[in-house]
Steps between C-alpha positions, in 0.01 A plus 500: 500500500254765382699796642800429277540694176342270240811516284704349785272214605644241263832668432798266466778636724851581388706212637801614696817296539664372818589755762664252732795735514300732727397217734850441635755704700748720316787252538292229330384745231859554390523130412204519262511584132176663388471466122121498468395866469772643275627729773865597504714249688740759643446815710450834323760773471675579832365853459158366604628397841689827537191713438269285711739497796482879506125495454422277801635770731261763365208443735251711305519241223298263717199719573471722192360400164769470230571764241232485232722645228867413516669723243841337549358155431315617189813674378701180533228301323500759222876468462486120509224475237616800292143631507339814644369486856152563364505156340579311822320419823612272782273255683515259793588203274414426139220274627342800668561703185316239293204526737488877449520461123212253500292724727567793270447344160304176535127476562262216579472264202790658312696248292864452609742301284792322666781330310587196704606312686620802691499673838167386641447776755393741227213266408385511861513880505281528190248235604450665838393813310237302307692492171465220247831318446604360162820305446725442205761235577847458366571176315631193685852631434396847619515660160237748386300494179518877462236526229258287701549710810441819307182346361394416856540863602294606200231242579463577871568878489622484860511797731846390606766252387748374759844402372787408731828562318719307573219265583470335839530200530619412149780755462428569133460848353296680238702717263461876513383530137215257558389676819508836326291358217237385751495829688463700179242266344262517799510855638181449704645206690736542796817295473652436841860384465627352825877551498574346840810335351615791284845525659585143399376551143608855421228577244210728592184654358515794741602772252193437289260623769589847370318429173249228591245593771369140506837363616577442868828354630536371856818406686608382843790533741448145627723320250829650382506770769444249785228697681219242498410555866463875450217463242596762245409536134435771247290587197621652173223651287391817325495812717120513477463138612741558790296802608175304482615195695665722761149624588407162649847395619547506877843664542514419873554131420860550388685507830796719584713189546406384151567843354846507656577146383400582142707819504796296624488239223441761230807682632705185450379354170847357438451257789179372341666463160781289648243270659307471173821410317572233761149357463523485121827309519359266765193443281720387212697273732187349655341435161812321373512282810129410477547382143703211639221379726295198383209639703467807279299497178524866403639832622322802358708802397460782751566871508413522871671405825350151484477189286191297421606134505287219360563155646438164337165457673293626792633245749859595423412868536352438844798288605737785413275754670481297822868409507601863460258596777652234727833676446351841587488611135160633399396529135164576337266211424279635224152354467273778367528396134502163326808618311691515830407172665844342460699816567674677784602864490836550665626846593862562406732630768877505517724236344569352845128475577423330171784252558320404820179432304679291237673296769161392638342433159797283399435268795137429404443158345 
């Protein structure tokens, strides 16, 4: 259609997973186990409900725009990240944040380098802006030839390099020393480090934004903090970069309900840490149990709240996927890279929830 932006006419969409859970009544929803989007599998801190219950009775919340500068929220983010407020800005999801970053720093025809396979929505964001996408893939075992990747950066001279760390969907990580070497070696290239799974890994590049203006770190409240439905994320960058991107950011898009929910979870970080600890133990348990399955060829080491599982062949993968679905367990069927054709990505929840998954897999012939 001639009215459509020419960069969107042949754009491959980001493929979402099943949302059957929203097509059924609440009672039925409670029977489902949604392990396909790496959301938390438990409710957030009880403080969220406490604050929101008070908020629903404040009628002006419904007809007024939200606060455009929540000092309490920024103060809590500053304390949580151990960085000055000037180096932080909150956004209505990290996806939205990525869109702002691309609008701010990427022009038509600009080369963008993506280390993959990875979170595919960022590719979509860049292509819709008219950028030229280049890929550098991990090996079949999802290991990186670090020298070759550095050469690729040198060859392409990209405007921006996107690195998810820990990587989604593989779960592997790039060491801090290597990332710092890249950032320092290419000061004219933006390095966007997506730390959506930081809480499960524990290592961060955030402190280095104070000395490297080409480093941007993004995070979300959708995973460890269990606020996926509230759409909240934040950027960590140099004070100058925060000031620049805040010029085009629409602050009205971060609702009062979201602000209160984020304040609640940041006021109860201990609750989040207990959940993360539970997930890490359940991940170890689930991996050990999967090793006993004749259906499984490989389980890739993960530093996130998920495991990438390779099955013996594509037909077996689909059999597992369909059988789990028949039991109201939804996992991610990955198809956007040839390296993933025989794999499923399975979000890790509690030990009890993962026992339920294993019980189904063990019945598959």
